[in-house]
C-alpha positions in Angstrom: -57.7 -9.1 -14.6 -54.6 -7.9 -16.2 -52.8 -5.1 -14.1 -51.2 -2.3 -16.1 -47.5 -2.4 -15.8 -45.9 1.2 -14.7 -43.3 2.7 -17.0 -39.8 2.8 -15.5 -37.4 5.5 -16.5 -33.6 5.2 -16.0 -31.8 7.6 -13.7 -30.0 9.2 -16.7 -33.4 9.9 -18.4 -34.7 11.5 -15.1 -31.9 13.7 -14.9 -32.0 14.9 -18.5 -35.7 15.6 -18.3 -35.1 17.6 -15.0 -32.3 19.5 -16.5 -34.4 20.2 -19.5 -36.9 22.2 -17.1 -34.1 23.8 -15.0 -31.8 24.8 -17.9 -34.4 26.3 -20.1 -36.8 27.8 -17.6 -39.7 26.3 -19.4 -42.9 25.2 -17.4 -42.8 21.7 -16.0 -46.4 21.2 -17.7 -45.0 22.1 -21.2 -41.9 19.9 -20.9 -44.0 17.0 -19.5 -46.3 17.0 -22.6 -43.4 17.1 -24.9 -41.7 14.2 -23.6 -44.8 12.2 -22.5 -44.5 11.9 -18.8 -46.9 13.3 -16.1 -46.5 16.6 -14.6 -46.2 15.4 -10.9 -43.7 12.8 -12.0 -41.6 15.4 -13.7 -42.0 17.8 -10.9 -40.7 15.3 -8.4 -37.6 14.8 -10.7 -36.9 18.5 -10.9 -37.4 18.9 -7.2 -34.9 16.1 -6.6 -32.4 17.6 -9.1 -32.6 21.0 -7.6 -32.2 19.5 -4.0 -29.1 17.7 -5.3 -27.7 21.0 -7.0 -28.2 23.1 -4.0 -25.3 23.6 -2.1 -24.9 25.9 0.8 -24.0 29.4 -0.4 -20.4 30.7 0.5 -19.9 32.8 3.1 -19.7 36.6 2.7 -16.2 38.1 2.4 -15.7 41.5 4.2 -16.3 43.6 1.1 -19.7 41.8 0.6 -20.6 42.1 4.1 -19.9 45.8 4.2 -22.1 46.3 0.9 -24.7 44.4 2.6 -24.7 46.4 5.6 -24.7 49.7 3.5 -27.7 48.3 1.4 -29.7 47.4 4.5 -29.2 50.9 5.8 -30.1 52.5 2.5 -33.4 50.2 2.4 -34.2 51.2 6.1 -33.9 55.1 5.1 -35.7 54.6 1.9 -38.6 52.9 3.8 -38.7 55.9 6.3 -38.8 58.4 3.5 -41.7 56.3 1.9 -43.6 56.2 5.2 -43.0 60.1 5.8 -44.2 60.8 2.2 -47.3 58.7 2.7 -48.7 61.1 5.4 -51.2 63.2 3.7 -50.6 66.1 6.1 -46.9 66.3 4.9 -48.3 66.1 1.5 -50.4 69.1 1.8 -47.7 71.2 3.3 -45.2 70.3 0.6 -47.7 71.0 -2.2 -48.5 74.5 -0.8 -44.7 75.4 -0.5 -44.3 74.2 -4.1 -46.9 76.4 -5.3 -45.3 79.4 -3.5 -48.0 79.7 -1.0 -47.1 80.7 2.5 -49.2 79.2 5.1 -50.0 81.5 7.9 -51.5 80.2 11.3 -54.9 81.5 11.8 -54.9 84.3 14.5 -51.4 85.2 13.6 -50.5 88.8 12.2 
């Protein structure tokens, strides 16, 4: 029984194939078909290349940290506004005021 010999690829070929996916943004499946390798194999090469390329992000400087805090505060405010406006009771009141209608409490003169 003859065994099938597995193909071997050079490290340079693996890096170039992975760069083709990473740099172009094309799906692994498309690139794998074009170059004639398995999708899972190319996916492993891409994951390894990305892991090698990933370096820890640089620390934020003072200006970036201040902007981050400002943006977080703004997001929190916008979320509160959205929750407030999702309330149907509030919407009813806003709608009646926009139409110029004055609400009068029942029993009030």
